[in-house]
PDB file of N, CA, C and O in Angstrom:
ATOM      1  N   MET A   1      17.033 -24.000  -9.825  1.00  0.00           N
ATOM      2  CA  MET A   1      16.483 -22.660  -9.749  1.00  0.00           C
ATOM      3  C   MET A   1      16.325 -22.289  -8.284  1.00  0.00           C
ATOM      4  O   MET A   1      15.867 -23.096  -7.475  1.00  0.00           O
ATOM      5  N   GLY A   2      16.704 -21.073  -7.953  1.00  0.00           N
ATOM      6  CA  GLY A   2      16.631 -20.606  -6.575  1.00  0.00           C
ATOM      7  C   GLY A   2      15.226 -20.179  -6.180  1.00  0.00           C
ATOM      8  O   GLY A   2      14.304 -20.155  -6.996  1.00  0.00           O
ATOM      9  N   ARG A   3      15.098 -19.855  -4.951  1.00  0.00           N
ATOM     10  CA  ARG A   3      13.823 -19.398  -4.419  1.00  0.00           C
ATOM     11  C   ARG A   3      13.503 -18.013  -4.952  1.00  0.00           C
ATOM     12  O   ARG A   3      14.395 -17.179  -5.108  1.00  0.00           O
ATOM     13  N   ARG A   4      12.235 -17.769  -5.229  1.00  0.00           N
ATOM     14  CA  ARG A   4      11.833 -16.446  -5.713  1.00  0.00           C
ATOM     15  C   ARG A   4      11.949 -15.431  -4.589  1.00  0.00           C
ATOM     16  O   ARG A   4      11.611 -15.723  -3.442  1.00  0.00           O
ATOM     17  N   ARG A   5      12.427 -14.235  -4.922  1.00  0.00           N
ATOM     18  CA  ARG A   5      12.564 -13.210  -3.892  1.00  0.00           C
ATOM     19  C   ARG A   5      11.210 -12.646  -3.502  1.00  0.00           C
ATOM     20  O   ARG A   5      10.918 -12.502  -2.315  1.00  0.00           O
ATOM     21  N   TYR A   6      10.378 -12.325  -4.488  1.00  0.00           N
ATOM     22  CA  TYR A   6       9.077 -11.726  -4.220  1.00  0.00           C
ATOM     23  C   TYR A   6       7.967 -12.732  -4.506  1.00  0.00           C
ATOM     24  O   TYR A   6       7.940 -13.348  -5.570  1.00  0.00           O
ATOM     25  N   VAL A   7       7.054 -12.895  -3.554  1.00  0.00           N
ATOM     26  CA  VAL A   7       5.919 -13.790  -3.729  1.00  0.00           C
ATOM     27  C   VAL A   7       4.658 -13.086  -3.250  1.00  0.00           C
ATOM     28  O   VAL A   7       4.712 -12.227  -2.370  1.00  0.00           O
ATOM     29  N   ALA A   8       3.514 -13.459  -3.840  1.00  0.00           N
ATOM     30  CA  ALA A   8       2.225 -12.906  -3.405  1.00  0.00           C
ATOM     31  C   ALA A   8       1.648 -13.823  -2.339  1.00  0.00           C
ATOM     32  O   ALA A   8       1.636 -15.045  -2.486  1.00  0.00           O
ATOM     33  N   ARG A   9       1.174 -13.217  -1.277  1.00  0.00           N
ATOM     34  CA  ARG A   9       0.543 -13.991  -0.210  1.00  0.00           C
ATOM     35  C   ARG A   9      -0.860 -13.455   0.015  1.00  0.00           C
ATOM     36  O   ARG A   9      -1.090 -12.246   0.044  1.00  0.00           O
ATOM     37  N   GLY A  10      -1.776 -14.371   0.172  1.00  0.00           N
ATOM     38  CA  GLY A  10      -3.149 -13.976   0.439  1.00  0.00           C
ATOM     39  C   GLY A  10      -3.294 -13.466   1.860  1.00  0.00           C
ATOM     40  O   GLY A  10      -2.857 -14.116   2.810  1.00  0.00           O
ATOM     41  N   VAL A  11      -3.904 -12.310   2.000  1.00  0.00           N
ATOM     42  CA  VAL A  11      -4.192 -11.712   3.301  1.00  0.00           C
ATOM     43  C   VAL A  11      -5.657 -11.285   3.286  1.00  0.00           C
ATOM     44  O   VAL A  11      -6.254 -11.197   2.213  1.00  0.00           O
ATOM     45  N   PRO A  12      -6.242 -11.023   4.434  1.00  0.00           N
ATOM     46  CA  PRO A  12      -7.632 -10.553   4.428  1.00  0.00           C
ATOM     47  C   PRO A  12      -7.782  -9.291   3.568  1.00  0.00           C
ATOM     48  O   PRO A  12      -7.097  -8.294   3.796  1.00  0.00           O
ATOM     49  N   GLY A  13      -8.667  -9.343   2.599  1.00  0.00           N
ATOM     50  CA  GLY A  13      -8.886  -8.202   1.720  1.00  0.00           C
ATOM     51  C   GLY A  13      -8.150  -8.257   0.398  1.00  0.00           C
ATOM     52  O   GLY A  13      -8.341  -7.374  -0.439  1.00  0.00           O
ATOM     53  N   GLY A  14      -7.316  -9.263   0.178  1.00  0.00           N
ATOM     54  CA  GLY A  14      -6.612  -9.345  -1.101  1.00  0.00           C
ATOM     55  C   GLY A  14      -5.264 -10.034  -1.002  1.00  0.00           C
ATOM     56  O   GLY A  14      -5.127 -11.086  -0.378  1.00  0.00           O
ATOM     57  N   TYR A  15      -4.258  -9.409  -1.640  1.00  0.00           N
ATOM     58  CA  TYR A  15      -2.907  -9.969  -1.700  1.00  0.00           C
ATOM     59  C   TYR A  15      -1.897  -8.901  -1.318  1.00  0.00           C
ATOM     60  O   TYR A  15      -2.109  -7.711  -1.554  1.00  0.00           O
ATOM     61  N   ARG A  16      -0.793  -9.346  -0.723  1.00  0.00           N
ATOM     62  CA  ARG A  16       0.347  -8.475  -0.471  1.00  0.00           C
ATOM     63  C   ARG A  16       1.582  -9.179  -1.015  1.00  0.00           C
ATOM     64  O   ARG A  16       1.608 -10.403  -1.141  1.00  0.00           O
ATOM     65  N   ILE A  17       2.597  -8.400  -1.332  1.00  0.00           N
ATOM     66  CA  ILE A  17       3.849  -8.946  -1.850  1.00  0.00           C
ATOM     67  C   ILE A  17       4.831  -9.079  -0.696  1.00  0.00           C
ATOM     68  O   ILE A  17       5.100  -8.118   0.025  1.00  0.00           O
ATOM     69  N   TRP A  18       5.361 -10.288  -0.534  1.00  0.00           N
ATOM     70  CA  TRP A  18       6.317 -10.588   0.529  1.00  0.00           C
ATOM     71  C   TRP A  18       7.716 -10.664  -0.075  1.00  0.00           C
ATOM     72  O   TRP A  18       7.935 -11.362  -1.065  1.00  0.00           O
ATOM     73  N   ASP A  19       8.655  -9.946   0.523  1.00  0.00           N
ATOM     74  CA  ASP A  19      10.054  -9.967   0.098  1.00  0.00           C
ATOM     75  C   ASP A  19      10.785 -10.993   0.956  1.00  0.00           C
ATOM     76  O   ASP A  19      10.996 -10.766   2.148  1.00  0.00           O
ATOM     77  N   ASN A  20      11.175 -12.126   0.360  1.00  0.00           N
ATOM     78  CA  ASN A  20      11.842 -13.190   1.106  1.00  0.00           C
ATOM     79  C   ASN A  20      13.235 -12.807   1.588  1.00  0.00           C
ATOM     80  O   ASN A  20      13.706 -13.343   2.590  1.00  0.00           O
ATOM     81  N   LYS A  21      13.898 -11.892   0.895  1.00  0.00           N
ATOM     82  CA  LYS A  21      15.272 -11.545   1.263  1.00  0.00           C
ATOM     83  C   LYS A  21      15.315 -10.748   2.571  1.00  0.00           C
ATOM     84  O   LYS A  21      16.089 -11.069   3.473  1.00  0.00           O
ATOM     85  N   VAL A  22      14.489  -9.721   2.666  1.00  0.00           N
ATOM     86  CA  VAL A  22      14.500  -8.885   3.879  1.00  0.00           C
ATOM     87  C   VAL A  22      13.380  -9.251   4.850  1.00  0.00           C
ATOM     88  O   VAL A  22      13.274  -8.682   5.937  1.00  0.00           O
ATOM     89  N   ARG A  23      12.537 -10.220   4.439  1.00  0.00           N
ATOM     90  CA  ARG A  23      11.459 -10.734   5.270  1.00  0.00           C
ATOM     91  C   ARG A  23      10.509  -9.648   5.772  1.00  0.00           C
ATOM     92  O   ARG A  23      10.303  -9.470   6.972  1.00  0.00           O
ATOM     93  N   ARG A  24       9.945  -8.936   4.810  1.00  0.00           N
ATOM     94  CA  ARG A  24       8.929  -7.934   5.132  1.00  0.00           C
ATOM     95  C   ARG A  24       8.028  -7.709   3.924  1.00  0.00           C
ATOM     96  O   ARG A  24       8.337  -8.130   2.809  1.00  0.00           O
ATOM     97  N   TRP A  25       6.912  -7.037   4.171  1.00  0.00           N
ATOM     98  CA  TRP A  25       5.968  -6.740   3.093  1.00  0.00           C
ATOM     99  C   TRP A  25       6.549  -5.665   2.190  1.00  0.00           C
ATOM    100  O   TRP A  25       7.275  -4.779   2.642  1.00  0.00           O
ATOM    101  N   TRP A  26       6.218  -5.754   0.907  1.00  0.00           N
ATOM    102  CA  TRP A  26       6.666  -4.782  -0.092  1.00  0.00           C
ATOM    103  C   TRP A  26       5.432  -4.244  -0.794  1.00  0.00           C
ATOM    104  O   TRP A  26       4.602  -5.030  -1.252  1.00  0.00           O
ATOM    105  N   GLY A  27       5.286  -2.949  -0.892  1.00  0.00           N
ATOM    106  CA  GLY A  27       4.187  -2.360  -1.650  1.00  0.00           C
ATOM    107  C   GLY A  27       2.876  -2.315  -0.890  1.00  0.00           C
ATOM    108  O   GLY A  27       2.837  -2.365   0.340  1.00  0.00           O
ATOM    109  N   ASP A  28       1.804  -2.218  -1.662  1.00  0.00           N
ATOM    110  CA  ASP A  28       0.464  -2.014  -1.125  1.00  0.00           C
ATOM    111  C   ASP A  28      -0.323  -3.316  -1.063  1.00  0.00           C
ATOM    112  O   ASP A  28       0.165  -4.384  -1.433  1.00  0.00           O
ATOM    113  N   LEU A  29      -1.545  -3.195  -0.586  1.00  0.00           N
ATOM    114  CA  LEU A  29      -2.498  -4.299  -0.620  1.00  0.00           C
ATOM    115  C   LEU A  29      -3.165  -4.287  -1.990  1.00  0.00           C
ATOM    116  O   LEU A  29      -3.617  -3.240  -2.453  1.00  0.00           O
ATOM    117  N   TYR A  30      -3.226  -5.436  -2.633  1.00  0.00           N
ATOM    118  CA  TYR A  30      -3.832  -5.547  -3.964  1.00  0.00           C
ATOM    119  C   TYR A  30      -5.058  -6.439  -3.881  1.00  0.00           C
ATOM    120  O   TYR A  30      -5.023  -7.491  -3.243  1.00  0.00           O
ATOM    121  N   GLU A  31      -6.147  -6.020  -4.527  1.00  0.00           N
ATOM    122  CA  GLU A  31      -7.367  -6.832  -4.535  1.00  0.00           C
ATOM    123  C   GLU A  31      -7.189  -8.080  -5.393  1.00  0.00           C
ATOM    124  O   GLU A  31      -7.642  -9.162  -5.021  1.00  0.00           O
ATOM    125  N   LEU A  32      -6.538  -7.933  -6.529  1.00  0.00           N
ATOM    126  CA  LEU A  32      -6.264  -9.055  -7.425  1.00  0.00           C
ATOM    127  C   LEU A  32      -4.782  -9.395  -7.348  1.00  0.00           C
ATOM    128  O   LEU A  32      -3.955  -8.524  -7.077  1.00  0.00           O
ATOM    129  N   CYS A  33      -4.451 -10.643  -7.584  1.00  0.00           N
ATOM    130  CA  CYS A  33      -3.054 -11.070  -7.517  1.00  0.00           C
ATOM    131  C   CYS A  33      -2.244 -10.365  -8.614  1.00  0.00           C
ATOM    132  O   CYS A  33      -2.568 -10.501  -9.794  1.00  0.00           O
ATOM    133  N   PRO A  34      -1.200  -9.618  -8.245  1.00  0.00           N
ATOM    134  CA  PRO A  34      -0.408  -8.858  -9.218  1.00  0.00           C
ATOM    135  C   PRO A  34       0.655  -9.716  -9.908  1.00  0.00           C
ATOM    136  O   PRO A  34       1.851  -9.508  -9.706  1.00  0.00           O
ATOM    137  N   ASP A  35       0.216 -10.680 -10.721  1.00  0.00           N
ATOM    138  CA  ASP A  35       1.155 -11.614 -11.357  1.00  0.00           C
ATOM    139  C   ASP A  35       2.176 -10.916 -12.251  1.00  0.00           C
ATOM    140  O   ASP A  35       3.361 -11.248 -12.208  1.00  0.00           O
ATOM    141  N   ASP A  36       1.733  -9.950 -13.063  1.00  0.00           N
ATOM    142  CA  ASP A  36       2.666  -9.274 -13.967  1.00  0.00           C
ATOM    143  C   ASP A  36       3.700  -8.456 -13.194  1.00  0.00           C
ATOM    144  O   ASP A  36       4.855  -8.367 -13.612  1.00  0.00           O
ATOM    145  N   LEU A  37       3.300  -7.862 -12.076  1.00  0.00           N
ATOM    146  CA  LEU A  37       4.244  -7.120 -11.239  1.00  0.00           C
ATOM    147  C   LEU A  37       5.259  -8.071 -10.603  1.00  0.00           C
ATOM    148  O   LEU A  37       6.449  -7.760 -10.556  1.00  0.00           O
ATOM    149  N   LEU A  38       4.807  -9.210 -10.123  1.00  0.00           N
ATOM    150  CA  LEU A  38       5.720 -10.202  -9.544  1.00  0.00           C
ATOM    151  C   LEU A  38       6.707 -10.723 -10.576  1.00  0.00           C
ATOM    152  O   LEU A  38       7.890 -10.895 -10.281  1.00  0.00           O
ATOM    153  N   ASP A  39       6.220 -10.975 -11.790  1.00  0.00           N
ATOM    154  CA  ASP A  39       7.106 -11.446 -12.850  1.00  0.00           C
ATOM    155  C   ASP A  39       8.206 -10.433 -13.140  1.00  0.00           C
ATOM    156  O   ASP A  39       9.359 -10.804 -13.361  1.00  0.00           O
ATOM    157  N   GLU A  40       7.847  -9.159 -13.139  1.00  0.00           N
ATOM    158  CA  GLU A  40       8.840  -8.116 -13.419  1.00  0.00           C
ATOM    159  C   GLU A  40       9.817  -7.964 -12.247  1.00  0.00           C
ATOM    160  O   GLU A  40      11.016  -7.790 -12.465  1.00  0.00           O
ATOM    161  N   LEU A  41       9.319  -8.026 -11.019  1.00  0.00           N
ATOM    162  CA  LEU A  41      10.197  -7.911  -9.851  1.00  0.00           C
ATOM    163  C   LEU A  41      11.186  -9.067  -9.770  1.00  0.00           C
ATOM    164  O   LEU A  41      12.346  -8.867  -9.409  1.00  0.00           O
ATOM    165  N   ASN A  42      10.740 -10.266 -10.101  1.00  0.00           N
ATOM    166  CA  ASN A  42      11.607 -11.441 -10.037  1.00  0.00           C
ATOM    167  C   ASN A  42      12.414 -11.643 -11.314  1.00  0.00           C
ATOM    168  O   ASN A  42      13.360 -12.430 -11.325  1.00  0.00           O
ATOM    169  N   GLY A  43      12.059 -10.953 -12.380  1.00  0.00           N
ATOM    170  CA  GLY A  43      12.713 -11.156 -13.668  1.00  0.00           C
ATOM    171  C   GLY A  43      13.665 -10.029 -14.028  1.00  0.00           C
ATOM    172  O   GLY A  43      14.726  -9.872 -13.424  1.00  0.00           O
ATOM    173  N   ALA A  44      13.267  -9.248 -15.024  1.00  0.00           N
ATOM    174  CA  ALA A  44      14.147  -8.222 -15.591  1.00  0.00           C
ATOM    175  C   ALA A  44      14.384  -7.035 -14.666  1.00  0.00           C
ATOM    176  O   ALA A  44      15.424  -6.384 -14.763  1.00  0.00           O
ATOM    177  N   ARG A  45      13.449  -6.738 -13.774  1.00  0.00           N
ATOM    178  CA  ARG A  45      13.544  -5.612 -12.835  1.00  0.00           C
ATOM    179  C   ARG A  45      13.698  -4.270 -13.546  1.00  0.00           C
ATOM    180  O   ARG A  45      14.496  -3.427 -13.138  1.00  0.00           O
ATOM    181  N   ASP A  46      12.926  -4.084 -14.611  1.00  0.00           N
ATOM    182  CA  ASP A  46      12.941  -2.824 -15.353  1.00  0.00           C
ATOM    183  C   ASP A  46      12.189  -1.771 -14.547  1.00  0.00           C
ATOM    184  O   ASP A  46      10.986  -1.897 -14.319  1.00  0.00           O
ATOM    185  N   TYR A  47      12.901  -0.734 -14.116  1.00  0.00           N
ATOM    186  CA  TYR A  47      12.347   0.303 -13.239  1.00  0.00           C
ATOM    187  C   TYR A  47      11.121   0.974 -13.848  1.00  0.00           C
ATOM    188  O   TYR A  47      10.116   1.174 -13.166  1.00  0.00           O
ATOM    189  N   ASP A  48      11.200   1.320 -15.131  1.00  0.00           N
ATOM    190  CA  ASP A  48      10.077   2.001 -15.788  1.00  0.00           C
ATOM    191  C   ASP A  48       8.841   1.114 -15.861  1.00  0.00           C
ATOM    192  O   ASP A  48       7.725   1.586 -15.644  1.00  0.00           O
ATOM    193  N   LYS A  49       9.028  -0.145 -16.159  1.00  0.00           N
ATOM    194  CA  LYS A  49       7.889  -1.059 -16.246  1.00  0.00           C
ATOM    195  C   LYS A  49       7.267  -1.288 -14.864  1.00  0.00           C
ATOM    196  O   LYS A  49       6.043  -1.340 -14.738  1.00  0.00           O
ATOM    197  N   ILE A  50       8.103  -1.425 -13.829  1.00  0.00           N
ATOM    198  CA  ILE A  50       7.589  -1.592 -12.466  1.00  0.00           C
ATOM    199  C   ILE A  50       6.788  -0.361 -12.049  1.00  0.00           C
ATOM    200  O   ILE A  50       5.719  -0.480 -11.451  1.00  0.00           O
ATOM    201  N   THR A  51       7.311   0.817 -12.368  1.00  0.00           N
ATOM    202  CA  THR A  51       6.603   2.056 -12.046  1.00  0.00           C
ATOM    203  C   THR A  51       5.263   2.117 -12.755  1.00  0.00           C
ATOM    204  O   THR A  51       4.263   2.501 -12.149  1.00  0.00           O
ATOM    205  N   THR A  52       5.223   1.746 -14.025  1.00  0.00           N
ATOM    206  CA  THR A  52       3.981   1.734 -14.790  1.00  0.00           C
ATOM    207  C   THR A  52       2.972   0.757 -14.188  1.00  0.00           C
ATOM    208  O   THR A  52       1.790   1.080 -14.063  1.00  0.00           O
ATOM    209  N   LEU A  53       3.434  -0.422 -13.820  1.00  0.00           N
ATOM    210  CA  LEU A  53       2.538  -1.416 -13.222  1.00  0.00           C
ATOM    211  C   LEU A  53       2.004  -0.936 -11.877  1.00  0.00           C
ATOM    212  O   LEU A  53       0.824  -1.121 -11.580  1.00  0.00           O
ATOM    213  N   LEU A  54       2.860  -0.322 -11.062  1.00  0.00           N
ATOM    214  CA  LEU A  54       2.403   0.200  -9.766  1.00  0.00           C
ATOM    215  C   LEU A  54       1.343   1.289  -9.953  1.00  0.00           C
ATOM    216  O   LEU A  54       0.349   1.327  -9.229  1.00  0.00           O
ATOM    217  N   LYS A  55       1.564   2.168 -10.924  1.00  0.00           N
ATOM    218  CA  LYS A  55       0.580   3.224 -11.195  1.00  0.00           C
ATOM    219  C   LYS A  55      -0.741   2.630 -11.652  1.00  0.00           C
ATOM    220  O   LYS A  55      -1.808   3.115 -11.275  1.00  0.00           O
ATOM    221  N   ARG A  56      -0.673   1.577 -12.466  1.00  0.00           N
ATOM    222  CA  ARG A  56      -1.899   0.939 -12.947  1.00  0.00           C
ATOM    223  C   ARG A  56      -2.677   0.295 -11.796  1.00  0.00           C
ATOM    224  O   ARG A  56      -3.898   0.432 -11.715  1.00  0.00           O
ATOM    225  N   TYR A  57      -1.970  -0.402 -10.913  1.00  0.00           N
ATOM    226  CA  TYR A  57      -2.649  -1.032  -9.774  1.00  0.00           C
ATOM    227  C   TYR A  57      -3.225   0.009  -8.814  1.00  0.00           C
ATOM    228  O   TYR A  57      -4.305  -0.194  -8.260  1.00  0.00           O
ATOM    229  N   ARG A  58      -2.515   1.121  -8.613  1.00  0.00           N
ATOM    230  CA  ARG A  58      -3.044   2.177  -7.739  1.00  0.00           C
ATOM    231  C   ARG A  58      -4.275   2.833  -8.359  1.00  0.00           C
ATOM    232  O   ARG A  58      -5.220   3.177  -7.650  1.00  0.00           O
ATOM    233  N   ALA A  59      -4.267   3.007  -9.684  1.00  0.00           N
ATOM    234  CA  ALA A  59      -5.437   3.568 -10.366  1.00  0.00           C
ATOM    235  C   ALA A  59      -6.633   2.630 -10.253  1.00  0.00           C
ATOM    236  O   ALA A  59      -7.761   3.079 -10.049  1.00  0.00           O
ATOM    237  N   MET A  60      -6.386   1.323 -10.385  1.00  0.00           N
ATOM    238  CA  MET A  60      -7.466   0.349 -10.234  1.00  0.00           C
ATOM    239  C   MET A  60      -8.031   0.391  -8.815  1.00  0.00           C
ATOM    240  O   MET A  60      -9.237   0.245  -8.614  1.00  0.00           O
ATOM    241  N   LYS A  61      -7.161   0.591  -7.848  1.00  0.00           N
ATOM    242  CA  LYS A  61      -7.581   0.657  -6.448  1.00  0.00           C
ATOM    243  C   LYS A  61      -8.437   1.907  -6.215  1.00  0.00           C
ATOM    244  O   LYS A  61      -9.461   1.843  -5.535  1.00  0.00           O
ATOM    245  N   ARG A  62      -8.012   3.047  -6.785  1.00  0.00           N
ATOM    246  CA  ARG A  62      -8.794   4.287  -6.653  1.00  0.00           C
ATOM    247  C   ARG A  62     -10.150   4.143  -7.326  1.00  0.00           C
ATOM    248  O   ARG A  62     -11.163   4.584  -6.782  1.00  0.00           O
ATOM    249  N   LEU A  63     -10.178   3.530  -8.500  1.00  0.00           N
ATOM    250  CA  LEU A  63     -11.425   3.365  -9.224  1.00  0.00           C
ATOM    251  C   LEU A  63     -12.373   2.439  -8.471  1.00  0.00           C
ATOM    252  O   LEU A  63     -13.583   2.667  -8.461  1.00  0.00           O
ATOM    253  N   ALA A  64     -11.837   1.400  -7.845  1.00  0.00           N
ATOM    254  CA  ALA A  64     -12.678   0.483  -7.064  1.00  0.00           C
ATOM    255  C   ALA A  64     -13.221   1.174  -5.816  1.00  0.00           C
ATOM    256  O   ALA A  64     -14.341   0.897  -5.385  1.00  0.00           O
ATOM    257  N   ALA A  65     -12.423   2.076  -5.236  1.00  0.00           N
ATOM    258  CA  ALA A  65     -12.857   2.783  -4.031  1.00  0.00           C
ATOM    259  C   ALA A  65     -13.903   3.848  -4.343  1.00  0.00           C
ATOM    260  O   ALA A  65     -14.749   4.147  -3.500  1.00  0.00           O
ATOM    261  N   HIS A  66     -13.856   4.424  -5.543  1.00  0.00           N
ATOM    262  CA  HIS A  66     -14.773   5.487  -5.944  1.00  0.00           C
ATOM    263  C   HIS A  66     -15.360   5.174  -7.320  1.00  0.00           C
ATOM    264  O   HIS A  66     -14.984   5.813  -8.304  1.00  0.00           O
ATOM    265  N   PRO A  67     -16.272   4.206  -7.409  1.00  0.00           N
ATOM    266  CA  PRO A  67     -16.791   3.805  -8.720  1.00  0.00           C
ATOM    267  C   PRO A  67     -17.608   4.887  -9.423  1.00  0.00           C
ATOM    268  O   PRO A  67     -17.806   4.813 -10.636  1.00  0.00           O
ATOM    269  N   HIS A  68     -18.083   5.884  -8.689  1.00  0.00           N
ATOM    270  CA  HIS A  68     -18.872   6.940  -9.310  1.00  0.00           C
ATOM    271  C   HIS A  68     -18.001   7.963 -10.030  1.00  0.00           C
ATOM    272  O   HIS A  68     -18.502   8.714 -10.866  1.00  0.00           O
ATOM    273  N   ARG A  69     -16.713   8.006  -9.723  1.00  0.00           N
ATOM    274  CA  ARG A  69     -15.804   8.941 -10.395  1.00  0.00           C
ATOM    275  C   ARG A  69     -15.424   8.410 -11.767  1.00  0.00           C
ATOM    276  O   ARG A  69     -15.262   7.206 -11.960  1.00  0.00           O
ATOM    277  N   LYS A  70     -15.288   9.307 -12.693  1.00  0.00           N
ATOM    278  CA  LYS A  70     -14.877   8.911 -14.033  1.00  0.00           C
ATOM    279  C   LYS A  70     -13.360   9.023 -14.157  1.00  0.00           C
ATOM    280  O   LYS A  70     -12.731   9.883 -13.541  1.00  0.00           O
ATOM    281  N   THR A  71     -12.793   8.141 -14.963  1.00  0.00           N
ATOM    282  CA  THR A  71     -11.362   8.211 -15.209  1.00  0.00           C
ATOM    283  C   THR A  71     -11.079   9.317 -16.222  1.00  0.00           C
ATOM    284  O   THR A  71     -11.990   9.816 -16.883  1.00  0.00           O
ATOM    285  N   ARG A  72      -9.834   9.687 -16.333  1.00  0.00           N
ATOM    286  CA  ARG A  72      -9.442  10.738 -17.270  1.00  0.00           C
ATOM    287  C   ARG A  72      -9.810  10.339 -18.703  1.00  0.00           C
ATOM    288  O   ARG A  72     -10.275  11.167 -19.486  1.00  0.00           O
ATOM    289  N   CYS A  73      -9.597   9.071 -19.032  1.00  0.00           N
ATOM    290  CA  CYS A  73      -9.911   8.572 -20.361  1.00  0.00           C
ATOM    291  C   CYS A  73     -11.415   8.690 -20.647  1.00  0.00           C
ATOM    292  O   CYS A  73     -11.805   9.082 -21.747  1.00  0.00           O
ATOM    293  N   GLN A  74     -12.252   8.355 -19.669  1.00  0.00           N
ATOM    294  CA  GLN A  74     -13.699   8.463 -19.850  1.00  0.00           C
ATOM    295  C   GLN A  74     -14.119   9.912 -20.042  1.00  0.00           C
ATOM    296  O   GLN A  74     -15.000  10.199 -20.852  1.00  0.00           O
ATOM    297  N   ILE A  75     -13.497  10.831 -19.302  1.00  0.00           N
ATOM    298  CA  ILE A  75     -13.826  12.251 -19.428  1.00  0.00           C
ATOM    299  C   ILE A  75     -13.422  12.772 -20.802  1.00  0.00           C
ATOM    300  O   ILE A  75     -14.186  13.500 -21.437  1.00  0.00           O
ATOM    301  N   LEU A  76     -12.222  12.405 -21.270  1.00  0.00           N
ATOM    302  CA  LEU A  76     -11.754  12.866 -22.579  1.00  0.00           C
ATOM    303  C   LEU A  76     -12.607  12.298 -23.703  1.00  0.00           C
ATOM    304  O   LEU A  76     -12.903  12.997 -24.672  1.00  0.00           O
ATOM    305  N   THR A  77     -13.002  11.045 -23.585  1.00  0.00           N
ATOM    306  CA  THR A  77     -13.849  10.432 -24.601  1.00  0.00           C
ATOM    307  C   THR A  77     -15.206  11.115 -24.661  1.00  0.00           C
ATOM    308  O   THR A  77     -15.729  11.372 -25.745  1.00  0.00           O
ATOM    309  N   ALA A  78     -15.773  11.406 -23.507  1.00  0.00           N
ATOM    310  CA  ALA A  78     -17.069  12.094 -23.451  1.00  0.00           C
ATOM    311  C   ALA A  78     -16.954  13.504 -24.029  1.00  0.00           C
ATOM    312  O   ALA A  78     -17.878  13.971 -24.695  1.00  0.00           O
ATOM    313  N   ALA A  79     -15.854  14.175 -23.789  1.00  0.00           N
ATOM    314  CA  ALA A  79     -15.659  15.535 -24.302  1.00  0.00           C
ATOM    315  C   ALA A  79     -15.536  15.522 -25.822  1.00  0.00           C
ATOM    316  O   ALA A  79     -15.982  16.466 -26.475  1.00  0.00           O
ATOM    317  N   ARG A  80     -14.947  14.486 -26.401  1.00  0.00           N
ATOM    318  CA  ARG A  80     -14.801  14.402 -27.848  1.00  0.00           C
ATOM    319  C   ARG A  80     -16.122  14.118 -28.529  1.00  0.00           C
ATOM    320  O   ARG A  80     -16.362  14.595 -29.638  1.00  0.00           O
ATOM    321  N   THR A  81     -16.984  13.348 -27.881  1.00  0.00           N
ATOM    322  CA  THR A  81     -18.249  12.972 -28.519  1.00  0.00           C
ATOM    323  C   THR A  81     -19.300  14.065 -28.427  1.00  0.00           C
ATOM    324  O   THR A  81     -20.216  14.102 -29.249  1.00  0.00           O
ATOM    325  N   VAL A  82     -19.193  14.958 -27.447  1.00  0.00           N
ATOM    326  CA  VAL A  82     -20.171  16.035 -27.292  1.00  0.00           C
ATOM    327  C   VAL A  82     -19.690  17.240 -28.086  1.00  0.00           C
ATOM    328  O   VAL A  82     -18.637  17.812 -27.804  1.00  0.00           O
ATOM    329  N   LYS A  83     -20.498  17.620 -29.102  1.00  0.00           N
ATOM    330  CA  LYS A  83     -20.140  18.804 -29.916  1.00  0.00           C
ATOM    331  C   LYS A  83     -21.368  19.585 -30.268  1.00  0.00           C
ATOM    332  O   LYS A  83     -21.276  20.609 -30.944  1.00  0.00           O
TER     333      LYS A  83
END
């Protein structure tokens, strides 16, 4: 088995994805290790799934930065329960 192209490396503040082929960072800084994103990048490379995972990690990052803000799902749920 060959060397993995994308690997997660610990950096101050979280994890970053290192691209071994071009020898540079790929993507954003992640607080938690993005194992499912790495598996997809090194495996099937499904564009739609990678996009979905990136959106999920960015949403988690926004929510962590602004914990007082409600997510769209929380707002919709609250709107359904209030009548």
